[in-house]
N, C-alpha and C positions, 0 to 999 in steps of 0.2 A: 379180289380187293376186299378185305375184310377189315373189321375195326372203324376208324373214322376215314371215311372215302373222302371227304372234303374238309379242309380245315375248318373248325368251329362248328361242324355239322354233326350231329349224333350219328352213331352206326345205325344201319337199317335193318328192320325185320323184313324178312324174305319169305319165309316158309309160312303157309297157311297155320300149321300147328303153333307156330310162335306167336300169330295174331291171336288163335283160339285161347292160346295160355293167357293172354293179358287180358281177355274177358273175365276171367275170375277174381282180378283186381277190381279196385274200387272206379266207380263212373263219375264223371263230373260233367253233368248236363248244361248246355248253353245253347242259346238261340242260334249260333252259327255252326256248332259242331258239339259232338259227342267227344270227350277226352277218357279214355280208358287208362287207367296206371296200375301197374303191377311191381311191386318191389322184389327183385330177384334174390336179395340177400347177399350180393359180391360187391366187390369194388370196380368191376369193369365200368367202361363208358355207357351212358345212357343210350337206349337202342329207341327207335323211332317207326312207326310204322303208319302210314296214310292211306286210308281207304273211302271210297264215294259210291254208294249204291246207285243202282241203275233210277232208283226213284228220283235222283237229284237232277236227272236230265240225261240229254244225249251224250257221246263220246267226247264231243268238242267241249260241251259245257263241263263235264266231269274232270276232263283233262285241266280245264282253266281253275277249277275249284282245287285241284290238286296242286297246280303250280302256285296259286296264290299262298296255299297253306305253307309249302315247301319254303317260299320266299320270306314268309313271316317267321318261321321257325330259324332260317339261316340268318336274319337280320337283327332278331329280337329275342326269341325265346330259347335258342339252344344253350346259352349261358346259364339259365335258370333250371336246366334239366339236372336231376340229381343221379350221380353214380350209382349203378347197381338197380336202375330202374328201366322198366319197358314203357312207353307210352304207344297209343295207339288213336289217332284223331281219325273220327269218322265224320267226313265233310257234309255239310248240308246245302242246299241250293241257295241259301240265303247269303252265303258267302259271296255270291257274284255280284250282288247289289250293296254289300257293305262297303263303307269307305275302308283304305287299308289300314289306316291308323287304328280304327274301331276293332279290326281283325286281330292286328298285332297286340293291342291292350287286353283283349278277350283272352287271347291264347296264352300271354304272359301270366294273367291272374288265375286262370284254369290251372296252368302248370305249378304255380305256387300253391294252389288248392284253397284260394280265398274265394269268397262271395262277392259278388258285384255290391260296389257302395250303395246302390239304391235298389230297392225292390219294385218292381214295376214292369 
C-alpha cells in the first residue's frame, strides 16, 4: 500500500535511507520536537516519518509520543504539508505533558516554517 495510505494523511517514510536523506534538509527545532524538512523537487504527495529515540522513555511512552504526533498530523497539520517534501518528526518526551492543542499549534507552525509569536 504505497502513496497516501489513509485519506488526508501523508505517505510514510519507511526505509532508514529515506529518514537519513531528510537529515540533509533544514531543521526546525522546538520544545516538543525537531522537524526535519527536505524538498525532493517533485510534485508527488508529501511524505512523513516519525521517530522517537530511547532517550524519550520506555517503549510505552515512546509509542504514546508517536500516537499523539500521528493524530496531530492527521487532524490538523497534514493539509499544510507541501507536495514534493519529506518531513521527519523527532518526538521529545515533553509531548507527553503538553496539551494536545499546544502540540497541534506547534506542529502546524513548524510545518509552515514560522517562528513562535513570542520568544521565551
